[in-house]
N, C-alpha and C positions, 0 to 999 in steps of 0.2 A: 592173241597174247603177245607180249613182248618177251624176247629172250635175253640172253646175255648182252650187257651193254645197252639195254633199253630199246633195242631195235625190234621191229615187228618180225615175227617168224611164223612159219607154218610147219616147221620141222620140230616135233616133240623132243628130239634128241638135243636141241639147242636150249631147252628150258631147264631151269634149276629148281631145286626145292623151294627157294624163295619166290620164284615166278609162280609156281603152283599155289603157294600159300597166299600170295597177293590175289590170285584169281579166286581162291576160296573166300577171301574177305570181300571181294567185289560181289560174288554171288550171294553172300549173306546179306550184304547191303541191299541187293536187288530182290530180296525175299525168295531166293532159290536155294533152299537148304539142302536138297539132294545133290545138286551140282556142287555146292560148297563142300559137302561131305566127300564126294568123289575126288575133287581137286585136292583136298586136304589129305586124303588117303594116299594119293600119288606123292604129295610133298613128304609125307611121313616115310614112305617107302624109299625116297631118295635121300633121307636124312641118316647119317651114319650113327649118331648117338641115340641109343634105344630110349633113353629117358625123354629126350626132346621129341622123338617120334611119338611116344606115348602121349605126351602133352598135346601135340598137334591133333592126334586122333580124339583125345578127350574134349578138345575145344570145338570139334565139328562132328558131333555124334550122328549116327545114321538116323534120319528122321522117320524112316519106316519101322525102326525098332522101338520108337517111342510112340506107342499107340494108346489112345484113351478109349475105353469102352463106353459106349452110350447105349441107352435103352431105346 
């Protein structure tokens, strides 16, 4: 991932909510919904506004909670 100022980083402390949200979008595009959910959850946790955090969580629901029953 890239951190502040677009530089590659391996230190999670350098990442912002926007960085995690970008990662979540990339994982969605790569058809990796669980990783997208985890990254979005971290973005929401780093977001100060509760309404914005709730919107982020709603945009990336837990794919394991959405189960379809089959016979």
